[in-house]
C-alpha positions, 0 to 999 in steps of 0.5 A: 269171640263169644264165651259159648256158642251152641250150634245147630240145635232145635231152639224151643225158646220158651215163648210158646212159638214154633221150634226153629233151627239155629245157634245161640251165643252166650257172653258174660252170663247172658244170651247175646245172639239167637239165630245164625251166629258167625263168630266162634265161641271159646267153647262150642256145643254141637246141638244138631239133632237136639233141642235147646231150651231155657233152664227149667224154673221149679216153683215148689221145692223144699230145699230150705235146709239142704240149700245151706250146705249143698252146692249141687242141689240134687236131684232137681239140678240133674233134671235141667232145673236152673232156678228153684223157689223154696219155703212152700207150704208154710214151713221153713227155717226163718225167722227163728228164735235160737230156742226154736231150732229143734221145733222148726226141724220137727215141723219140717220133718213131719210135714215134708219127710226130711230127716230131722237128724240130717237137718240138725247136723247140716244146718249151722243156724247162723241167722235169726231174721229172714233177711239174715237167712238170705244172707246165709244162703248167699255164702254158698255158691251152687249150681242153680239159683234159689229163691224163697217164700217167707213161711207162715209156720216160722213167722207165727211161732216167732211172733206168738211163741207156743200160742202160735205153734198151737194154732191159737188165734192172734191178736190184732197186734200180733197180726200186724207184727207178723205182717211186718216180718213178712214185709221185712222178708219181702224187702230183703228179697223174698218172692212171696209168703206161704201157708198150709191149711191141710190136716195132712201137714203135721209136725213130727209130734203130730201137731198141726202146722201153725196157720192151719186154722188161721182166719181170713182176717189173719191171712189177709192181714199178713198178705197185705205186706205184699201190697205194701212192698209191691211184689210177692206171691201168696202160696198155699196148700189147703184141704179147701174145706167149704166152711173156710171159704178159701176162694172168698178171701183169696179173691179179696186178697188178690184184688186188694194187693194186685198180687197173685195167689196160688193154691195146690189144685189136686184131684184127691179122694180126700179133698172136700172140693172136687177138682172141677169145682176148684177150677170153676172157682178159680175162673170165677175169681179171675173173672171178678178181677183176681189173679189166682193160679192153680198149682198142678202136678204132672203125674199122680202124687205117688208114694214110693213104698219100699222096705227101707222107705218111710211107708210100705203096706206092712208098716203097721203090722206087729212083726214089722214094728218089731224089727223096724229099728234094726239095721237093714242087714238084720231086717233083710235076713228076717224078710228072707226067712219064710217063717217070718214072711208067713207070720207077717202076712197073717197079721192084721194092721195096728191102728194108725198113729193118728185117727185123721190119718186112717184114710191115708193108712188104709190106702197104704196098707190095703189099697191094692187096686191103687198100688202098682210095681214100679219096675225097671222102666218106671210107668207113672200112668199104669193101667188097672190090670197092672195093679197088685189086686189084678196081679193077685187075681190073675195068679191066685195069690193074695195082694199082700203076697204080691206086695211082699214079693215085689218089694223083695226084688233086687235084694229088697230094693224095689218099689210099689207105686201108690198114686194117692192124688191125681189118679182117682180115674186110673189115668192122667187124662184130666191133667192134659186139659189143665196143662192147656189152661192159662190159670194153672201153673206147673208146680208141686214137684216137692224137690228136696222133700218127702225123702223116703216117700215121693220122688217127683223132683224129676217132673221137668224130665217127666214132662218131656218123656211122658207128656211130649213124646211117650204118652199114648192117650194124648200129648201136648206140643213140645213148645207148650211144655217148655213155655209152661215149665220155663216162662210161665213159672218164671213170670208168676214170680216176677222173674222176667229175666229168665225162661226165654231164649232171647238176647239179653236174657240170663244164659240159663240153657239146656241142650237135650237129646230128646230121642235119648231122654229117659228117666232112670229107676229111683233109688234110696240113697243115704247121703244126707248129713248123719246118713239121712235117706232120700229118694233120688232119680237120674235121667239120661239125655241131658247133653249140657245144662248152662247156668248164667253162662257157665256149664254146670252139667255135661252128659249128666255129670256135675262140673266145677262151675257154681254160678248159682245165687240167691235171687232177691226180689223180682227181676226186670225184663232185660233190654234186648241186646243187639244181635250179632 
């Protein structure tokens, strides 16, 4: 008798091949048969009329703190994700000298908008080195598997102290020491190294992330640790400034180490390099023998603006600043006051907190043509005629009045959607072509991060609801979508034991009612330690999620099983088990 048998589903196995009707048997945490299963299961799941897919692998998350206290790992786990990779963008919590704990929290809070009070209360800091951090993660069973990068910011500060935190140049000995720490982390089980080279990423004190201005010598010197160990992905967020010649050193590093380098590829009004030039440079590098992958987002990287969020169009107006620190009940009472409304709408914005944030704050406070009401049924590819500017023109009111009233809906709990990145053209047409390229990888969900501004951890669900079944402007086949979110993401990081429904592979499986699958409206919860806030979004249509042979979610409800573990290093392709 099998542990579990999934009966009669439409199997989308992750290979990219055509879906087919069949059964799946699971035994001892692995898939034991695919096709026609005659033997019974201790548990049988009726998947007729539904799709059966591998568990989703999300390679760009920031659960580095949350994973030390949270065994559920929401919201990613709510969306069919069974493996996440953390420590992206050069920020994380190991290695960590004891006197650097608060500084690392401030770095994460500033870059990823994760409440520092929640991190301070939630983490126990029973580690110093990166291997000790992995050991600490292993102490907590969870619904999903977690894997890590070694983060540049923590490594730099650990080796160089205040000089490293301040982006001063390292000595040759310091580069060697940093490379040694990365090597130690990789040998302990890290899957890569990450760095950030964008001026948008700042600590809570407004300081650039350590490594932002690192030279090619430093980056290649540290990255050589991957070559010595024989595995690892070099992950990077960057402004791609022309004078930095990013593709030059990325190509050199990848060719020397034979390891992949991946960077955040975004259509951005703020990036110096056009997205078509980024992709052309990627192709040229790979034609020259490198292995470079462009991380792509599935939708506009959109700030959700609300009164209780991190930002909204009035965040820099004096009247809002005067009540910003008050309890929500007092704020709401003031916002309902017509006199306060009139005063706020009549005011000019104060200067942004940092001069190099001026363009971003212009979009937040006055970018009315790029701002849209999110609505009860979230539309992540809104038409220009639905913008606040268009609604204002049609109604004879100002865009600021429209913004105020939109956010007041639902007792002040409604959102304005501002797709800052990936939406320069007012649509997502260019993303379809990127999804069809082999030199791109689905990424940038930022699960666990941007708690008061962005809610993209639901990206795997969006991939299916929008790109497979809902989009009017051009879709992609179901089998391609599943391969891209499962097998392709897994293989980039050497996780060859998952992302495919075949005998011998990990029994990480989703049973999904695709006809019923839909995204709910995001909301702000205050459920992090110390009452910290975060944006959350659920989905309907996940009949079951299975991790390593144990049902972790059933009809959207978390179950008792906690089979998730820390993934240490690459995982070998399994030997095919004999079919039943």
